N, C-alpha and C positions, 0 to 999 in steps of 0.2 A: 628373544624367544622365537623359535622356528614356527612358521605358520603351518597349520594342518594342510596336507595335500590330499585331494580327493579325486585325482585323475583316474581314468578307467584302468590303466595298467596296474596301479597299486591296489585298487579294489579287486581286480582279478587275482592278483597274487594272494591277497588276504583270503579271498574265497577259496582258492586252491589249498591254502595252508589249513583252513578249517576242515576241508574234506580229507586231505592227506598231507600231513606236515612235510613229507619228503618231496612232494610236487610243488610246494610253495616256498622252497628254499631260494634265497637270492645270494649273489656274490657281489661284493662292493669293491670298487677300485678308487684309490685316492691319489690324485696328482697334487702333491703337497707343495705349497709355497710358504713364504715367510708370513704373509698376512692372510691370504685366502687359499682355500683348497677346493679343487674341482672334484666332485663326487659323481660316480656313475654306478648304477645298480643294474645288474643283469639277472634274468631268471634262468632256469635250468636249460632252456633252449638257446641261450645266448642273446635273447632279445632285450633291448634296453627298456627297463621299467621306469627309471627316472634319472635325470641328470640335473645337477644344480651346483652352485658354489656357495661356500660358507666360510666363516672365520676358522682359522687354523687353531683349533683347540679341541681336545678330546671330549670335553663336556658338551660342546655344541654338536659335534658329529654324533656322539652317543645319544643325545636327545633326539636328533633327527631320525636315527635308525630305530630307536625304541618306539617313537611315536608312529612311524609309518610302516615298520616291518616287524614289530613286536619281537618275537624270538626266532624269526625265520632266517636270520643272517648266518649263512654257512661259514663264510670267511671274509675278512677285510684284508685287501692287499695294498701294499705301498712299496716304493723303492727306498733304498738307503739315502739318507741325507741329513742335513743339520737338524731337522725337526722330527725325524723318524723315531728317535729314542723317546722323546716326550710324548708323541702321539701314540705310539704302539703301547707304551707302558700304561697310559691313561685308558685306552680302549680295552686292554686286557683286564685292568682292574674293574671295568664295567661289565666284564663277562664275555667279551667278543674274542673269537679266534682271529689272531692277526698274523699275516705272513709278510715279513719284511724281506724283499728280494734285492739281489745285487743290482745296483744302479747301472753298471756297465752292460750287463746282460739284458736288462730291461730296455735300455737305450737302443741296443742293436735290434730288438724286436720291434720297438715303436718306430724306428727309422724306416720301416717298410711303408708307413703311411706317407702319402705325398705332402700333406699339409700338417705341420706340427702345431697343434693348439692344445691348451689345457684340457679341453673337452675330449679331444681325440686321445690324448695321453691317458686320461682317467678311464676311458672305455677300454683302451688297450690293456691297462693294468688289471682292470676287472676281468677281462677275458683270460689273461695269463693266470689270474687267481683261480678262475673257474676250471681251466683245462690244462695249463702249462706249468704248474708248480713242480711237477716231477722232472722237468727238463731244465729248469733254472735253479740256481743256488739260492736257497733260503738262508738268510743271514740270522745268526744267533745274536739277540740283543741282550747285552749284559745288564747287571743290576745297577741301581743308583750308587751303591757303596763302591762298586768296582770302578764306575766312572769318576767317582770322587778321587780315588787314588790315582787313576790315569791323569786326571787334571793336575794333580800335584807333580807327577812325573813330567808332564808336558811343560808346566810352568818353570820347573827347575831347569829343564833342557833349554828353554828359550832364554832364561836369564844367563846361563853359561854361554850360550851362543852370542848374546849381545855383548857380554863382557869381553869375550875373545875377539869379536869384530872390532870393538873400540880399541882394544890394545894393539891389534894389528894396524889399525888406522894411524895410531900414534907412532908406531914403528916406521910406517911409511913416510909420515911427515918429517920425522927426525932425520931420515936417511937423506933427504934433500939437502940438509945442512951438514951432512957428514956424521950425524949422530947414530950410534949403534947400540941398541939396548940388548944387554946380555940375555940370552934365552934361558929357559928353565925356571922362571919365577912361578912358584906354586900358589902364591897368595897375592892379592891386590896390593897389600902394603909393601911387599918386597918389590913388586913391579914399579910401584910409585917411587920408591927410593932410587931405583936404577934410572928411571926416566928423569927425575929431578937432577941427578948427577949429570946426565947428558945435556939437559937444558942449561945448567950452569956453565958447562964447557963451551956450548955454542955461544952463550952470551959473552964469555970471556974472550973467545977466539974471534967471533965475527961481530960482536956488539948487537946481536939480535935477541930481544927478550920475547920468548914464546910462552912464557909461563901464564899470562892472562888467558891465552887460548887453550892451553893444554891442561892446566890444573883442574878446570871444571869437568873435563872428561875423565880425569883420574878420580875425582870425587864420585862421579857416576859409576865408574868401575868398582869402587869400593862398596858402594851401596848395592850394586848388582850382586857382588859376591856375598855380601852379608845376607841378602834375601835368599840366595841360592843355598847358602850354608844352613839357614834356618829351616828351609823346606827339606833339605837333605837329612837334617837331624830328626825331623818328624817322620820321614820315610824310614829311617833306620830303626826308630822305635816301633813303627808298624811291623817291619820285617821281623824284628826280634820277638814280637808278640805272636807271630804267626808260625805254628809248628812246621808247616810245609815249607815256608820260606827259610826257616832255620836249617832244614835239611838241604835245601838248595845251596845255601851259603857254605856248606861243607865242601862243595866242589871247588877246586882251585880256580881262581879267576872270577868266581861268582860273588858279587857283593850284594848289599841290600837293594841297590837300585835295580840291578839286573834280575834279582830274585822276584821283586815285586812287579817288575815289568812283565816278566814271563807269566807270573801267577795271574795278573789281571788281564793279560792278552788271551789266556785260555779260559780261566775261571771255572769251567765245568769240563773235566777231562772225559766224562762219559760220552760226550758228543763226538768224539773221535774214535773211529773203529780200529785204527792201527796207529802205532807210534810214528810211522813214517808220514802219516797224514799231517802231523803237526809241523814238520819241516816244510811241507808244501804249503800249508796254511800261512806260514810266516814268510813265504817267498824265498826259501833257501834251497830249493831244488831247481835244476836246470830246465829250461823250456825244451819241449820236444816237438819237432816238426816231422811228420811222416806223410809221404805221398808216393804211392807206387813202390818203387824199389829204393827210394831215398829215405834215410832216417838220420836226422840231424839233431844233435844235442847242443843247445845254445847256452847262453849265460843264465844265471839264476833269474827266476821270474820277477823277483822283487814285488810280489803281491803281498797283501796282508799289511800288518802294522809295521811301518818303517822304523818307528822308534824302538820297538822291541827287537827288531832285526839288528839295528845298530848296536843295541846293548849286548846282544849275543856275540856279534862280531868283535866288539871291544873286549868282552870276557875271553874270547878265544885268543885274541892278541896278547892279553895279559898272561894267559896260561902258557902260551908258547914262548914268550920273551921275558917275562918278569918273575914267574914263580920258580922256586927251586925244588918244590915237592915233585917226586917222581910219580907218574901215573901212566898206565898203558895208553890212555888217550893222548897225553902229551907226547909220548914216544912215537905214536903213530903219526901225529901231526908234524913232528920235526922230520921224520923220514919222508913224509909226503912233500914237505917244503923243499927238500933237496931235489925232488923229481920235477915238481911243477911250479915251484916258486912260493914265496911266503904268502903273498896276497891270496892266491887260490887256496893254499893250504888252510889259512885261517877261516875262510868261508866254509870249507869242508868240516873243520873242527866246530864251527858255530852250528852247522847242521847236526853234527853228532851230539853237541851239547843240548840242543832242543829235544832230540829223541831221548837222551839219557834223563833229562829233567822230567820229561813227561812220564817215562817209565818209572822213575822214583816216586812220582806223585800217584800214578795209577796203582802201583803194586805195594806202596807203603814201604819201599826199601830205602837204603842209604847208599851214598856213592861209594863205589868200590874202586880202589886205586889199581888193582890188577884184574885183568879180564877173566882169569880163571876162577876168581872168587865170586863173580857176578851170579851165576846160576845157583851155586850152593846157598848163597845169601838169600836169593829170591825164594827158593824152596823152604828155607828155614822160616822166613817171614810169613809165607803162606801157611805153613804148618802151625805157626803160633796164633794165627787168626781163625783157625778151624775150630 
């Protein structure tokens, strides 16, 4: 239980709030750690009202604010991090306005201080919350249901990565003894059969029995694929039950995984003013450096969610190389590939896919295979909703 604080600064803020609520407002900065959080409270003039440290839990912080500052808290600021989702959600449920700011931008501001301490960081975050929120990017915190789906996507991705890494390790070990595993195995069972054949050949040829060392790794690969397949089946069911994801999956190259990945990365389309902002949000637009007469366009920024960006690039690759359905987007991508190369072209197509998916979501439209039918279809859908 937080002890009651009766220092002169807090009493002065309370007295000012009773006379004029606008004068008694305070801004709170949180430097969040895994176990403890440094708290700094500033008044309207930027003076420190109180500083302390407490357990990293929204109930503890909310109890402290409610006991000492009643309803005078204008905003609570923190930077993005592992605990920011839990803390911001809990404080918002308690009725506080919470601003979660980009950690990289906050770090650049806080680095102006000579000494980096939790107390200094909390005061800097409180000052940013009071005066600098218009200059820094405030991060949108997604819902718990959205993070649950994201967790499934991440777990499936990690399981697939681990299986592929183990299979590549086995390939490398067998090459030492002249074994070559045929590529193109789509299942762990098929891969296992090919590896066992190579192990038997090595034993017959060189008298080396590697099965006691390799077979346990093959068993692990099968378990990893079984777990990944189970999660993928759950995700496919979720995508099939979501009408927006079903419309996404009508786009050539877009499957359940990519549809859910994009849906959960955006979650709320109204927070984007333009469709082009979505491509920048996912790191699919080139960096720009301008100084004086020089203007340089670099590689894509790779900001935002890396997993969703990977899914979109994979979908673009499938559209360009594996789908047989004609579309103006695919035709444009293939023509671009002849000019600038396939790798750059698929990034450009991934950027277009992000914009198209967002437009379909925002306008309630469906994917159009020909460019000339896009605008008539959008007008028809708008008229239907009037």
